[in-house]
N, C-alpha and C positions, 0 to 999 in steps of 0.2 A: 493415581496410578504411576505417574512420573515418578514419585516419589520412592513406590514401591520397587519400579523399574530400576532406579539408581542404587538402591540398595542390592538388588539381585545381581546387577552388574559387577559389583566388587567381590561377588561370591562365586559367580559363574565364568565370567569371561576368561580366566585363565584356563580353565576346563574346556571351554567352547573353543578357543583357539587351537587345544592341541587336537581336537577332534575335529576340524570344521568341515562341515558348517553344522552348527548347533543353533537352531532358531529360538529355541525357549530354553525359559527357566524357572524357577520354582513356581507354581501357582499358574503355569501357563503363561507367565508374563514374558513378552517377546523381547529378547534380551540384545540380539545381534541380527543384523541383515548382512548379507552378501553383496558387495559392491564393486565392480573392478573400476579402479581408479588409475585412467592412462594404460590400461591392459592388465593392471595387476589386481589379482582379488585382496579385498580389505574387509573386515568386520567394521561396520558400523552402526552407529544407533540413533535413528532418526526421532529426533525431540519433537518434530512436527512434519507435515508433509511435502515442506519444499527446502528443508536443512537438516544437516547431521553432524554427527560428532564422530571422528575415526577413532576407532579403540586400540589399534594395533597396526604394525606395518610402518612403510616408509612415511605414509603421511599421520602417524599416531600423534593423537593430541590436538590436532587441527580442527577446525571447523570449517562447514561447507554450505554455502547459499548456492540454490540449484537454478540454473538462468532459465530465462524464457517462459516462466508461469509462475503464479503465487497462489499458496493456499491460504483460506480466512484465518485470523488469529484464533488461536485453540488455547488461550489462556484464561477465557472466561466468556460471558455473554456480551459480546461487542457488536457484532454486525447485524444488521437488520435491512431487509427491502421489500417492496411488495407486500405478500400476505405472510412472509416469513416472520416469525418471531426470532428474537437473538438467540434465545435458548435452541430453538431449532439448527439455525445456522452454526452455533457452537458444534452441535453434534455432526454437521457437515465437516468442519474442521477436523474433527477427531477421526470422521471416518477416511480423510486425506490422510493422517498421520498413520492408521493401521494399514491403508491399502499401501503407502511407501515401503512400511516395514515388511511386508510380506512376500515382497519380490526378491528378484535377482535382478540388478541393474548394471548398465556400463556407461560409466562415465568419461569425458575428457576437460582438461582444462591447461590453459597457458601459464597457470598458477598465479593469476592476477588476483587482486583482494578487493572486497567492497568497502564500503565507508566503515564496516564493524570489524574489519580484519578478517573476514571469512573467506576462504578460497571459493572463487566461482567456478560451478561445474557446471558440465551442459550434458544432460542424461536425457536423449531425446525420447526414449521409449517410455521413462518414466512420466515424462512431462506430456506426453500424448496421452497414456493411460489415466493419469490424473483429470485430465481436461475433458476426455472421452465421457467421463463417469460423471462428470459435473461436480468434481472435489477440488478443482482448483479453476483458475482463469489465464488465458493468455497475458504475458505482461512483458514489457520493455520499458527501461527508462530511458532510452534514446532511439525515438521514432518509433513506428509499427513494430509488433512482434513478429516472431518467426510465422511467415505464411502458412506452413503445414499446419502449426498449431493454431492458428485463426480458422483454418479450415476444419480442423476438427471441433473447434469451440461452436461453430456455427452449426454445426451437426448436432451437437449436445444442446444447444440452445432451440433448434428446431424440434428436437424429441422431448425436450423438458426434463433434462437429467438433472439429476443432484439439485446444486444451488439454483438452476434455472427453474426449478419445478412450479415456483409460485410468484415469478415476474423476473425481468430482466431491465435494471437499471442502464441509464446510458454511461454511467461511472460506477465503477465500485470504490468506495473510500478504503483505503487500505492503511492509512495511519493517519494519527492526530497528533498536533504539537501546539502546546501553549507558548505564547509569549514570554511566560518566564522561565521558560527553560534556556538556559543561559548559552548553550552552545552553539546556538543560531547566530549566523554573522548578518546581522541586520534586519532580518524579517522571516518569520516563521511561517512554515506552511504545511498544511495537510495534502497527503498525496492520494491521486485519483487515478483510476486506470480504466479507459475507454473499452467498454464491451464489444465496440465495431472493430477496432484494429490493435487493441492492446497496448497502444500508447499511453504514457503516462503524464500527467500536468500536474503543476504545483499548485493549490489552492492557497494562494498567499494572503495572509490576515496580520491582524494586530491585536488580536484577542486573547486574554488571559482565561484559559478555560479551567472552571472548577471541577472537582473529582466528580465522575459520573455523569457528566453533562453528557447529553445525547445530540450530536451535530451530524445534521441532513444536510445533504446537496440538493438544490432545486433547479431543475431547467428553468429557466425564465427568458421570456421574451419580453420586449416593451415596445409601444407604439411608436411610428417613425417619427411624428410630431415630438413625441415627448425625449425622444434620442435626438432630435436636432436641437431642442431646447437645452438639453444637458451638456451638449457638445460645444454649445455657445458658451454656456457659463464656463466650462473648463478652459477654454481658449482665452476667456476674457480674465481670467484669474493670474494676477501677477505672480503670485507663488509657484503657479505650474511653468511658467514661461521658459525656464531652462530646460524642461524635460520633454516639451509637446512635439518637437521636431522628429522624436523617435516614433511617433504615432500618426498614422492616417485617420481618417473620419470612422473608417471600419474597426478598428483598433478602440477607439474611444467609445463607439456603440456598444461593443461587446462589453467593455470595461463597465459600462452604465447598467448594462443588464444584468450582469454578474454580480455587481454589488449590491443592485436593486433585489436581487434574490437570495446573496450568500454574505455579503459584505466581502466580497473576493476581490483582491487585488493582483491576481495570477497574470492578467495581461500584461503588467508592468515588466519593463526589460532592463536587466543589469547592463552596466556599459562594459560590452565586450573589449572595448580598447583598454580598459584598466586591468594591467597584468596580475596584480596582486588580489587574488581571490578575497580576501578580508576586507581590503578597501573597497572592492568592487560591491559586495554586498553591503557593506556599511553605507554606501552612496546609496544603494537602492532603499535601504531602511528610510533613510532621509527622505529621499522622494516620496516614499508611501507615504510617511506621515504628513506629507503636505496634500498628496491626492485624496486620502483618507478624510481629512477635514474638509475640503471642498466637496467630495462626494457625500459625506454625510449631511452637509448643509442643503445639498440638491434633494436628496431624500425626504430629509426633514420638511422641507418646503414645499412637498408636493409635486415637483416637476416632472417626476416619472410615472407614468402610467402603464402597469403591467398587463400585458395582453395575454399572457398565457404562464402558468405556473404549475409546475409537476413535479411532486415531491420524489425524489432518487434513493440512493443508498444513504443509510445511517451508520455511524459506530458512537461507541460509548468511550468516553475520555477515562484514561487512569494512567498516571505518570508510570515508567518502566520500574521504579522501586514499589509501587502498589499493585502489581500483576500478581504475584506468586505467593506461595505459603500462606502463614496465619495472617501475613501484614496485607493481604489482597485487600483492594476495596471491596466493599460489601456488595455492590451492584454487580460485580461480576459472576456471581453465584447465586 
């Protein structure tokens, strides 16, 4: 459908702009949506429910990432949790795209960009609409998400709308990254977003993920006695001595539980005193290698006793170059 839309865009957009607004093109394919960007109307094309490309006007050619929320990936069968299949949540993602395309929205921005070069836009009514219908979840990369959006999300969860109809995980896994993706500085991570407050956390790891690997987060607790035993081993390990001053016993207990369930190193903290970001994360990568070795030995020796374990959100891994078109990974469709 996206390919048909792109073809239609090249034929229809010039005419659409001359008789604005013109929402559809050939065969009913939605071509352009009307979005007010800092008060000025622009035609845009929503490629998914939380991003668009500006087709004309002062921001023509720029790409946008919409702040405050996240829709599920729409490039294939990737997400699953609860009683949902990946195919079903793929359709939820597509519905989020269509919902964004059919409206007229107002967005503001200070024109700052994200790590992918996209302008960050705040579109409050679109965000609320997507979340209220269960077509998106609230999200922030720094601290809790917008309080109003969390309130709307709680209502959607209560009424089991959209993506919440067949289960509510503690976290939604929103992206996966393999250790062989060379753009990482020191330590790769998978991103997860809390369904309670919309905050995001990094699931740090050292794994090389094979194509179509299904990766699931598990909520795990370990017994107090095994946590104490594991903490003692960590504190007695010479290779960890340079790093342990950053962590209290509660941090170490969380690290042991997360590693036992997910091989997660997300508790590890980069040295904020190191100004250079590359050097900071390079050092974190070295630290993670030492912790990983000791933690793996603790697990293999059977020192950790799992008290509770619950499967949460899952996602299927496919490298960016294997997500679209004829070269897409076979598991995505």
